[in-house]
N, C-alpha and C positions, 0 to 999 in steps of 0.2 A: 504492499500498500504506500500510496505517496501521498501528504498532507498539504494543502498550501494556506497557508495564511494570508489571506486578501484585505490586508489592512484598511483600504478603502471601500469597502463593501462591508464590513462588519459581520465576516465570515469565516469559516474554514471549509475549504474544497478538499473533497477525498477522491483521488485519480486510483484507477488499478494502473500496474508495471509497465501497460503498450500506453499510457495516457488517459486510456476513455473515461470520463466521465463519473462516479458511482452514486456521491451524493453530495453537501452542504450540510454544515452546521451552524448555527446561531443567525441571529439577527442583530439588528440594533437593539442596545439597549444597555440597562444595567442588572436585568436580574441572572435569573439562574437560568444557564445558557444561554446569555446576551453577551455582545460585545459592544466594544466601544475601542473602535481599531489596534484588534489583535496582532502579535507581531512574534515571537518566538513559540517553534513548539518541540514538543519531546515527547516520543512514546515509550513505556518501561516495556520491563518481559512479558508484562501479561498482558500488551496489546492497549493500555489502558492512552489516552492522549491526556499532554498536558497542555494547556495554553496559557501565554504572557498576554494576559487583556490588561495595555498598555494605559489607556487613559480610564479604565475603570479602576487602575492600581491594585490589581488582582491577581490571580494564577489560578486558571479554572480545570480541574478534572474533570475526566469523561470515558466512560468506560468503551471498549470495542466497539460496541453497537451506538454508538454516540448518544447514551444515557449520563445525565449530569450529575454525576457522584458528588464533588465536594468544591470545597473552593477557599482560597487563606486571601486575609489579606485585602484593605480599600485604602482609599488615595486620602492621604495624609502623610505626616511627620510624623507621629505618635509613634510607640511599639506596633507591630503588629500590619503598619499600615505603609504603601510604599508611594513612589514617584515614579508614575511611568516605569513598570520592568518591561523589557523587549527581551529579554531571553532567558529560557527556564531549560533544566536535565534533569537528567535522572541518572544515576548511577548504577552500578553492577549490585548497589546491597539495595536499593528502591528509594535512594535518599532523594530528595527534591534541590535542587539549587538555582539559585537566580541571581544575577549581579541589580545592587541598589545605587544607582547613579547621585552623587551627590549633587546635591541644585542651587544651596546657596551658600554664601562663604561663614555662616556657622553650622552647616553640615559638609565640608569642604573634603570628606575620605567617602570613599566607601566601600559596604559592607557587602560581604557576602552571605547567603543565608542559605540555609538548608533545613529540611524538615524530613524527618524518618517517614516510610510508609504509611504509616499510620497518622502524618500530620504534627510529632510532637516536634517541638523544635532541637535539632541535634549541635547546628553551630550558625555563628556570627563574626566572621572575622573581618574587623576594622582595618582598612590599610594602613600604614605605620609609616613613617620618613623614609626608607625604603623602599616601599611598595606602596606605591599610588595608584590610581586610575581615576580617571576623568569623566568620561563617558559609556563606561563599557557594555555592550549592547547586547552578545551573547556570553553562553557558557557553554562548552562542547564537557561532555563528562564520558573518560576513560578509564578500562583500568590500569593499574600499577600495577 
């Protein structure tokens, strides 16, 4: 399967390996299964799809059948909220990762956030003076 994030149309399109359109997921809005500028996508080993719903400030999770399963975050600067998440990745252990760009002078570093497969926080790593990111958009996940 190939998933394409359609940022301008607020949906995710699904294609087979030959490029044949199969289905569309989502519509414009801020409810469950709706998007406002979806960006990064990731698929876990079970076939679940994760969507970085950038302008709604959240990550949404869908089953392989397209059914909404869960979401994390909301737009804002408080703990548990995000400013335009553009990337999302799922590692081999099922942890969900996404970069959070710093957007103001008081938040000039970036965090990489991780959740366990059950949605429990596992890491929140702030950049330090040695590693600092200006506007990270994607996070690839690989085995090490």
